[in-house]
C-alpha positions, 0 to 999 in steps of 0.5 A: 500500500502507498502512503496515505496522507494524514490530516493531522500532519504538517502536509500544508505547503503554500509554495507547492500549491495552496494559494488562497491562504498561508496557514503558518504565517509568521513564526511569532505573533505580531502585536495585536492591533488596537480595535475599538468595541462598540459595546453592542449586546448581540453584535458580531461586527464591532469595529475595524482597526484603529485606522478604520471608520466604525461601520456600525453595530446593532446597539442596545435594541432587542428586536421583535420577531417581525420588526426590522431595526437598521443601525449603521450596516446592521439590521435584525430580521426576525430572529436573525442579525444581519451584518455586511462585511465588505471592502471599504471602497478599494481601487486596484491598479494591477490584475490578479490582486488579492486584498484583505480587510478584517472585522473584530468580533465580540470576545465576550459573547459567542455568536452563530453564523447561519447564512451568507449572501454575496455582494459581488459580481464575477465580471470584476471579482474572481472570488470572495472568501470569508475566514475566521481568524485568531488574529488578522495578518495585518493591522492595516485597513486593507492589505495585500494578501496575495503572497504568491502574486508579485508583479514585475515592476512592483514598487516597494509598497506593492511588494509588501504582502501579509498573510490572511491570518496570523495563524491557521484560518478557518474557512467560513464561506467562499464564492465565485462565478455569481453563486447564490447565497447560502443558508446553513441547515437548521440547528447548524452554525459557525461559532465565532467570537467569544472564546472561539478561535474565530476572533476576527472575520477576514474578508479576502477578495481576488480582483481579476483585473484592475478596477476603474472605480471604488469597489465594495464587494463583500458578504452579508452575514446572518447570525444569531446569539442563540446557541445552535446544537451543531457546529459547522466547519469547512475542510479544503482539499487542494492540489498542486501540480501541472498540466502539459500542453494539449493534454487532459490531466486528473489532479488528485488528493486523498487524506486520512481523517486521524482525529477523533471526530464524527463529521456529517457532510452537508454541502460541497463546493468546487473551484478551478479556473477556466480549464477545469471540466469536472471536480468531485469528492468522495469518502473512502472506507477501507474494508479491514478484512479484504482491503477493498476501498468503498467509495461514496460520492459526496458531490461532483460539479462542473466548475464553470457553473456558479461555484455555490455550496451544493448539498451533498449527494448522500446526507446520511454519510458519516465520516469517522476516524480512519476514513479517507476524504478524496477529491479529483479535478479533470483539467483540459489544457488546449493551449501550447503551454504548460499550465501550473497550479497557481494564484493568477488567472493564467494558472489553474487551481484544483479545490474541493470544499467540504462543509460538515457539522459535528455535535458539540464544537469539536471540529477538525484541528487541521482543515486542509488536505493537500497533495502535490498533484500530477505528475508527482501524485496519483491515488493509485500509486502514492495513496495506494487506493483501489477500486477507483471511480471513473 
């Protein structure tokens, strides 16, 4: 049998192909930036940094079930609190620019995110990601978080990069290709603020082209102060690799879940650039007697369609310790050049996002499964998997 990568080992390597985020940023923590609290009772969004204008909080007003109260950029609808996390009118001057901005959360009370509504259009924005972070990667109002996207002729200021978070980010939401909003299942929520590791929301926007006017892309977040019984989390399966000219390649990754968690997948999302044809994800359970691998499809989708979080095919599937999460991207290169996995529009990506819930709050400690991709890595050889899906 080949080597099966473990989710609980240091297999994450930005330089090898994990372009959206850097998980082990600095070797030491930066001094925490100064943030000003609005003192809101139920607000998850409290303030920007010392350099930021306060966007507003939901004050000391408690809503009724039907009443809508709007204060700043926050409002109550029914029993849900809505806030908007967006870019503060940025203008970009380079193609493939990654920008981040951070929002401090209430550290006294835990809040529960239950829905996400994108504020973006694919004509100007390649993707939007929302992370939960213990600390933001910079104390600037907006910072360049495209660590692998340096351009020839960049000034010293433009060369400056910072990670998304000071430590491992938690993916809360991802959007591309004009995907619709996402509402989590009843009783399921991402836990943020309070004593969680998600003390900041960090919004990342990838601008494919330079912008001609100020941009306010972002995400409307629905939350509740009412505790939810099930905690949501997101696992990202991602590869490195390359695709030879005039060829079709399958980029694959597979990791063993070796943490004592019981995961209930409920939604998946796929992401490639323009050469991607199909992305799929599976749960693999090995028969301990025969060694035969049993594959259960989580979901498969054309990445050129809206890149939404779609419901998994089998909602009764449970992923336990010892099971394997696997993903594969079919990439077709019709060009006369070799295409690398990378951060820009001229590169490719192979990403499979899996949202799951657990009873209580013990989610996976490590939330990324990475492989170096083709030609270095394949399921049958390096991972030792058998009875592969077609």
